[in-house]
C-alpha positions as a Markdown table, in Angstrom:
| # | Residue | x | y | z |
|---|---|---|---|---|
| 1 | Glu | 0.0 | -0.1 | 0.0 |
| 2 | Lys | 2.7 | 2.4 | 0.9 |
| 3 | Ala | 4.8 | 1.5 | -2.3 |
| 4 | Lys | 1.5 | 2.3 | -4.3 |
| 5 | Leu | 1.1 | 5.7 | -2.8 |
| 6 | Leu | 4.5 | 6.9 | -3.1 |
| 7 | Arg | 4.5 | 5.7 | -6.8 |
| 8 | Ser | 1.4 | 7.4 | -7.5 |
| 9 | Gln | 3.1 | 10.9 | -6.6 |
| 10 | Pro | 4.5 | 13.0 | -9.2 |
| 11 | Ala | 8.4 | 13.7 | -8.6 |
| 12 | Gln | 8.7 | 17.2 | -6.9 |
| 13 | Ile | 11.9 | 19.2 | -8.1 |
| 14 | Val | 13.7 | 20.0 | -5.0 |
| 15 | Glu | 15.8 | 23.3 | -5.0 |
| 16 | Pro | 19.2 | 23.6 | -3.6 |
| 17 | Lys | 18.0 | 25.7 | -0.7 |
| 18 | Gly | 18.3 | 23.8 | 2.5 |
| 19 | Leu | 19.3 | 20.6 | 0.4 |
| 20 | Leu | 21.8 | 18.3 | 1.1 |
| 21 | Tyr | 22.2 | 15.9 | -2.1 |
| 22 | Val | 23.8 | 12.6 | -1.3 |
| 23 | Gln | 25.5 | 10.8 | -4.4 |
| 24 | Gln | 26.0 | 7.0 | -4.7 |
| 25 | Arg | 28.0 | 5.5 | -2.1 |
| 26 | Glu | 27.7 | 8.4 | 0.3 |
| 27 | Phe | 25.4 | 8.9 | 3.5 |
| 28 | Ala | 24.4 | 11.9 | 5.5 |
| 29 | Val | 22.9 | 11.8 | 9.1 |
| 30 | Thr | 21.3 | 14.9 | 10.7 |
| 31 | Thr | 18.3 | 15.7 | 12.9 |
| 32 | Pro | 15.2 | 18.1 | 12.9 |
| 33 | Lys | 17.4 | 20.6 | 15.0 |
| 34 | Asp | 19.7 | 21.2 | 12.2 |
| 35 | Gly | 19.7 | 24.9 | 11.0 |
| 36 | Ser | 21.4 | 24.5 | 7.6 |
| 37 | Val | 19.7 | 21.0 | 6.3 |
| 38 | Ser | 16.0 | 20.5 | 6.0 |
| 39 | Ile | 15.9 | 18.0 | 3.1 |
| 40 | Leu | 18.2 | 14.8 | 2.3 |
| 41 | Gly | 17.6 | 13.6 | -1.1 |
| 42 | Ser | 19.3 | 11.3 | -3.7 |
| 43 | Asp | 18.3 | 10.3 | -7.1 |
| 44 | Asp | 19.6 | 8.5 | -10.5 |
| 45 | Ala | 19.0 | 5.1 | -8.8 |
| 46 | Thr | 18.2 | 2.6 | -11.7 |
| 47 | Thr | 19.4 | -0.8 | -10.1 |
| 48 | Cys | 20.9 | 1.1 | -6.7 |
| 49 | His | 18.5 | 1.5 | -3.9 |
| 50 | Ile | 18.1 | 4.8 | -1.6 |
| 51 | Val | 17.9 | 3.9 | 2.0 |
| 52 | Val | 16.0 | 6.1 | 4.5 |
| 53 | Leu | 16.7 | 5.2 | 8.2 |
| 54 | Arg | 14.8 | 7.3 | 10.9 |
| 55 | His | 14.4 | 7.4 | 14.9 |
| 56 | Thr | 11.1 | 8.4 | 15.6 |
| 57 | Gly | 12.0 | 9.7 | 18.9 |
| 58 | Ser | 15.2 | 11.8 | 18.1 |
| 59 | Gly | 14.1 | 12.7 | 14.4 |
| 60 | Ala | 17.8 | 11.8 | 13.6 |
| 61 | Thr | 17.6 | 10.8 | 9.8 |
| 62 | Cys | 20.0 | 9.1 | 7.7 |
| 63 | Leu | 19.8 | 8.7 | 3.8 |
| 64 | Thr | 22.0 | 6.6 | 1.6 |
| 65 | His | 22.4 | 5.4 | -1.9 |
| 66 | Cys | 23.4 | 1.9 | -2.0 |
| 67 | Asp | 24.7 | 0.1 | -5.2 |
| 68 | Gly | 25.6 | -3.4 | -3.7 |
| 69 | Ser | 29.2 | -3.1 | -3.5 |
| 70 | Asp | 29.4 | -4.0 | 0.3 |
| 71 | Thr | 25.9 | -4.0 | 1.7 |
| 72 | Glu | 26.4 | -5.6 | 5.0 |
| 73 | Ala | 29.2 | -3.2 | 5.9 |
| 74 | Glu | 27.4 | -0.4 | 4.7 |
| 75 | Val | 24.3 | -1.0 | 7.0 |
| 76 | Ser | 26.4 | -1.7 | 10.0 |
| 77 | Leu | 27.9 | 2.0 | 9.2 |
| 78 | Ile | 24.7 | 3.6 | 8.9 |
| 79 | Met | 23.3 | 2.0 | 12.0 |
| 80 | Ser | 26.3 | 3.0 | 13.9 |
| 81 | Ser | 26.4 | 6.5 | 12.7 |
| 82 | Met | 22.7 | 6.9 | 13.7 |
| 83 | Lys | 23.3 | 5.7 | 17.4 |
| 84 | Ser | 25.4 | 8.9 | 18.2 |
| 85 | Phe | 22.2 | 10.9 | 17.5 |
| 86 | Ser | 19.4 | 8.7 | 19.2 |
| 87 | Asn | 21.1 | 7.9 | 22.5 |
| 88 | Ser | 19.2 | 10.7 | 24.4 |
| 89 | Ser | 15.7 | 9.7 | 23.6 |
| 90 | Ala | 14.9 | 6.2 | 24.7 |
| 91 | Cys | 11.3 | 6.4 | 23.7 |
| 92 | Gly | 10.8 | 5.8 | 19.8 |
| 93 | Arg | 11.9 | 3.4 | 17.2 |
| 94 | Leu | 14.0 | 2.8 | 14.1 |
| 95 | Glu | 12.1 | 2.8 | 11.0 |
| 96 | Val | 13.6 | 2.1 | 7.7 |
| 97 | His | 12.3 | 2.7 | 4.0 |
| 98 | Leu | 13.9 | 1.2 | 1.0 |
| 99 | Val | 13.1 | 2.8 | -2.5 |
| 100 | Gly | 14.7 | 1.9 | -5.9 |
| 101 | Gly | 15.6 | -0.6 | -8.4 |
| 102 | Phe | 13.5 | -2.3 | -11.1 |
| 103 | Asn | 13.0 | -5.8 | -12.7 |
| 104 | Asp | 16.3 | -5.4 | -14.6 |
| 105 | Asp | 17.3 | -8.2 | -17.0 |
| 106 | Arg | 20.4 | -9.1 | -14.7 |
| 107 | Gln | 18.3 | -9.2 | -11.6 |
| 108 | Leu | 21.1 | -6.9 | -9.9 |
| 109 | Ser | 18.0 | -5.0 | -8.0 |
| 110 | Gln | 16.4 | -8.2 | -6.7 |
| 111 | Lys | 20.1 | -9.1 | -5.2 |
| 112 | Leu | 20.4 | -5.9 | -3.8 |
| 113 | Thr | 16.8 | -6.0 | -2.1 |
| 114 | Asn | 17.6 | -9.3 | -0.7 |
| 115 | Gln | 21.1 | -8.0 | 0.6 |
| 116 | Leu | 19.5 | -5.0 | 2.3 |
| 117 | Leu | 16.6 | -7.1 | 4.1 |
| 118 | Arg | 19.5 | -9.6 | 5.3 |
| 119 | Ala | 21.6 | -6.9 | 6.5 |
| 120 | Phe | 18.8 | -5.0 | 8.6 |
| 121 | Asp | 17.8 | -8.5 | 9.6 |
| 122 | Leu | 21.0 | -9.3 | 11.2 |
| 123 | Gln | 21.2 | -5.9 | 13.2 |
| 124 | Pro | 21.1 | -6.6 | 17.1 |
| 125 | Glu | 18.5 | -3.5 | 17.4 |
| 126 | Asp | 14.9 | -3.8 | 16.1 |
| 127 | Val | 14.4 | -2.1 | 12.8 |
| 128 | His | 10.9 | -1.6 | 11.4 |
| 129 | Leu | 10.3 | -1.6 | 7.7 |
| 130 | Val | 7.8 | 0.8 | 6.7 |
| 131 | Thr | 8.5 | 1.7 | 3.0 |
| 132 | Phe | 9.3 | -1.0 | 0.7 |
| 133 | Cys | 9.2 | 0.3 | -2.7 |
| 134 | Val | 11.8 | -1.7 | -4.5 |
| 135 | Thr | 12.4 | -3.8 | -7.7 |
| 136 | Glu | 9.0 | -5.3 | -8.7 |
| 137 | Leu | 7.1 | -2.8 | -6.6 |
| 138 | Asn | 9.0 | -0.1 | -8.6 |
| 139 | Asp | 8.9 | -1.4 | -11.9 |
| 140 | Arg | 7.0 | -0.2 | -15.0 |
| 141 | Glu | 7.3 | -1.8 | -18.5 |
| 142 | Glu | 7.2 | -0.1 | -21.8 |
| 143 | Gln | 7.3 | -2.0 | -25.1 |
| 144 | Asp | 8.8 | -5.1 | -23.4 |
| 145 | Ile | 11.6 | -2.5 | -21.7 |
| 146 | His | 11.5 | -2.4 | -17.9 |
| 147 | Phe | 12.1 | 1.0 | -16.1 |
| 148 | Pro | 12.1 | 2.0 | -12.6 |
| 149 | Ile | 9.0 | 3.9 | -11.7 |
| 150 | Ile | 10.9 | 6.2 | -8.8 |
| 151 | Tyr | 14.5 | 7.1 | -9.6 |
| 152 | Gly | 14.9 | 9.4 | -6.6 |
| 153 | Ile | 13.3 | 10.5 | -3.2 |
| 154 | Ala | 14.0 | 13.3 | -0.6 |
| 155 | Val | 13.1 | 13.2 | 3.1 |
| 156 | Asn | 12.0 | 16.3 | 4.9 |
| 157 | Val | 14.3 | 15.9 | 8.1 |
| 158 | Lys | 11.7 | 18.3 | 10.1 |
| 159 | Thr | 8.5 | 16.6 | 9.0 |
| 160 | Ala | 9.7 | 13.0 | 8.1 |
| 161 | Glu | 7.7 | 13.0 | 4.9 |
| 162 | Ile | 9.3 | 11.1 | 2.0 |
| 163 | Phe | 8.6 | 11.8 | -1.6 |
| 164 | Pro | 9.7 | 11.0 | -5.1 |
| 165 | Ala | 12.2 | 13.9 | -6.1 |
| 166 | Thr | 14.5 | 15.3 | -8.7 |
| 167 | Phe | 17.5 | 17.5 | -8.2 |
| 168 | Pro | 18.4 | 20.3 | -10.8 |
| 169 | Glu | 21.5 | 21.0 | -8.5 |
| 170 | Lys | 23.8 | 17.8 | -7.2 |
| 171 | Gly | 26.6 | 19.9 | -5.8 |
| 172 | Pro | 28.9 | 20.8 | -4.4 |
| 173 | Asp | 32.0 | 19.1 | -5.8 |
| 174 | Glu | 29.6 | 16.8 | -8.2 |
| 175 | Asp | 32.5 | 15.2 | -10.4 |
| 176 | Leu | 34.8 | 15.2 | -7.7 |
| 177 | Arg | 32.5 | 13.0 | -5.7 |
| 178 | Ser | 31.7 | 11.0 | -8.5 |
| 179 | Ala | 35.3 | 10.3 | -9.4 |
| 180 | His | 35.5 | 8.9 | -5.8 |
| 181 | Val | 33.1 | 6.3 | -6.5 |
| 182 | Leu | 34.1 | 5.5 | -9.9 |
| 183 | Thr | 37.7 | 4.7 | -8.5 |
| 184 | Gly | 36.0 | 2.2 | -6.3 |
| 185 | Ala | 35.4 | 3.9 | -2.6 |
| 186 | Pro | 33.8 | 2.5 | -0.1 |
| 187 | Leu | 30.5 | 4.3 | 1.6 |
| 188 | Thr | 31.5 | 7.5 | 3.0 |
| 189 | Asn | 29.8 | 9.9 | 5.4 |
| 190 | Ile | 29.8 | 13.5 | 4.0 |
| 191 | Tyr | 28.3 | 15.5 | 6.7 |
| 192 | Asp | 28.8 | 16.6 | 10.0 |
| 193 | Ala | 25.7 | 17.4 | 11.9 |
| 194 | Lys | 27.2 | 18.9 | 14.8 |
| 195 | Thr | 28.9 | 21.8 | 12.9 |
| 196 | Glu | 26.5 | 21.8 | 10.1 |
| 197 | Gln | 29.5 | 21.2 | 7.6 |
| 198 | Leu | 29.7 | 19.3 | 4.5 |
| 199 | Arg | 33.0 | 17.5 | 4.4 |
| 200 | Ile | 34.5 | 16.4 | 0.9 |
| 201 | Gly | 37.6 | 14.4 | 0.9 |
| 202 | Pro | 40.5 | 14.2 | 1.3 |
| 203 | Tyr | 40.0 | 11.5 | -1.6 |
| 204 | Phe | 43.1 | 9.7 | -3.1 |
| 205 | Trp | 43.4 | 7.5 | -6.2 |
| 206 | Gly | 45.7 | 6.6 | -8.8 |
| 207 | Pro | 45.3 | 7.4 | -12.7 |
| 208 | Phe | 42.3 | 6.0 | -13.9 |
| 209 | Pro | 42.9 | 3.0 | -16.3 |
| 210 | His | 42.1 | 3.4 | -20.0 |
| 211 | Val | 40.6 | 6.9 | -19.3 |
| 212 | Asp | 41.5 | 8.2 | -22.9 |
| 213 | Phe | 40.0 | 5.1 | -24.4 |
| 214 | Trp | 36.8 | 5.6 | -22.3 |
| 215 | Leu | 36.6 | 9.2 | -23.3 |
| 216 | Glu | 36.9 | 8.4 | -27.3 |
| 217 | Gln | 33.9 | 6.1 | -27.3 |
| 218 | Asp | 30.8 | 7.1 | -28.2 |
| 219 | Asp | 27.6 | 7.3 | -26.2 |
| 220 | Ala | 26.2 | 3.9 | -27.0 |
| 221 | Gln | 29.5 | 2.3 | -25.9 |
| 222 | Ile | 29.8 | 4.3 | -22.7 |
| 223 | Leu | 26.1 | 3.3 | -21.8 |
| 224 | Gln | 26.6 | -0.3 | -22.6 |
| 225 | Asn | 29.7 | -0.7 | -20.6 |
| 226 | Leu | 29.6 | 1.5 | -17.8 |
| 227 | Ser | 25.9 | 1.3 | -16.8 |
| 228 | Thr | 24.3 | -1.6 | -14.8 |
| 229 | Ser | 21.2 | -1.2 | -16.7 |
| 230 | Pro | 21.9 | 0.6 | -20.2 |
| 231 | Leu | 18.3 | 0.8 | -21.3 |
| 232 | Ala | 16.9 | 2.4 | -18.1 |
| 233 | Glu | 19.4 | 5.3 | -17.5 |
| 234 | Pro | 18.1 | 8.7 | -17.2 |
| 235 | Pro | 19.2 | 10.9 | -20.4 |
| 236 | His | 21.9 | 12.7 | -18.6 |
| 237 | Phe | 23.8 | 9.5 | -17.6 |
| 238 | Val | 26.4 | 9.5 | -20.4 |
| 239 | Ser | 27.2 | 13.4 | -19.9 |
| 240 | His | 27.6 | 12.6 | -16.4 |
| 241 | Ile | 30.0 | 9.6 | -17.1 |
| 242 | Arg | 31.9 | 11.8 | -19.3 |
| 243 | Ser | 32.4 | 14.6 | -17.1 |
| 244 | Thr | 33.5 | 12.3 | -14.5 |
| 245 | Leu | 36.2 | 10.7 | -16.7 |
| 246 | Thr | 37.5 | 14.1 | -17.9 |
| 247 | Phe | 37.7 | 15.3 | -14.2 |
| 248 | Leu | 39.7 | 11.8 | -13.5 |
| 249 | Lys | 41.9 | 12.6 | -16.4 |
| 250 | Glu | 42.6 | 16.0 | -15.3 |
| 251 | His | 43.3 | 14.8 | -11.7 |
| 252 | Pro | 45.5 | 11.7 | -12.0 |
| 253 | Phe | 46.8 | 12.2 | -8.5 |
| 254 | Pro | 44.3 | 14.1 | -6.4 |
| 255 | Ser | 47.0 | 14.2 | -3.4 |
| 256 | Gln | 48.9 | 16.8 | -5.6 |
| 257 | Ser | 46.2 | 18.7 | -7.3 |
| 258 | Leu | 43.1 | 18.6 | -5.0 |
| 259 | Phe | 44.4 | 17.9 | -1.7 |
| 260 | Pro | 47.8 | 18.8 | -1.3 |
| 261 | Asp | 47.5 | 19.7 | 2.6 |
| 262 | Arg | 45.4 | 16.3 | 2.9 |
| 263 | Lys | 42.3 | 18.3 | 4.3 |
| 264 | Pro | 38.7 | 18.0 | 3.3 |
| 265 | Arg | 37.1 | 20.6 | 1.3 |
| 266 | Ile | 34.5 | 22.1 | 3.5 |
| 267 | Tyr | 31.1 | 23.5 | 3.1 |
| 268 | Lys | 28.8 | 25.4 | 4.9 |
| 269 | Lys | 25.3 | 27.0 | 4.0 |
| 270 | Asn | 25.2 | 30.5 | 3.4 |
| 271 | Glu | 22.3 | 33.0 | 4.2 |
| 272 | Glu | 20.5 | 31.8 | 1.0 |
| 273 | Gly | 20.6 | 28.4 | 2.1 |
| 274 | Leu | 23.2 | 27.3 | -0.6 |
| 275 | Trp | 26.6 | 25.6 | 0.0 |
| 276 | Glu | 29.7 | 28.0 | 0.3 |
| 277 | Gln | 33.3 | 26.7 | 0.7 |
| 278 | Val | 34.8 | 27.6 | 4.0 |
| 279 | Cys | 38.7 | 28.4 | 4.0 |
| 280 | Ser | 40.4 | 25.6 | 5.8 |
| 281 | Asp | 42.6 | 28.0 | 7.9 |
| 282 | Lys | 39.2 | 29.4 | 9.6 |
| 283 | Ile | 38.5 | 26.0 | 11.3 |
């Protein structure tokens, strides 16, 4: 029923004001007390799943975008990061919302759904499954081709409302964060709710293999080889991958060009509610 309700809602366009956008293999946790961030969101999930974990007592909310790379470790990580926010309020319960995936040919969505259910089931704490809009419950068919119905969701940290969403602005440091994923990064926490700062990096990788080869390929080749579900990707998938590959080509050694002082790039929301980089010497 919950899945049906969610699927029936049109995707809302979420503007950058007050938004913390979470990319693939990232997560962020905050509470209703946060003065900077009121919405957590992520999209472009085809076979990926977006997970929202919320404590009904403290209102602490975590959003993550899982791709099946190491699901058990990722669930343990988000569970333990939630604990530091929910200790004070004993009443309330942990609720989880799973959205994403579809009936893809390689059954990657189904596999990820099963991994997530198993990982939450293995947790010592009770976790209540409240929204389950994944794989076959998030699938639509058009001329024998399957697509996800919902590609992205947002959660309002203050009201706990979850809704289908798209995000015109996926920054800051969109290419840098995507490059981190493309080079095989583990799940990373990008936000410090106590200081209300978004922290990116420091990230390190070596030269990306065959980057020139990939940049020379046409769109069809990139789609075919660098997507888990070529037929169901959103229209901007290829341009996003090209942009990330170009970034990797320009920064083969981020330790020299991006993070020479080994410090994260730090952002805070300004008065307009938009991210602004903070000089690291002020911290």
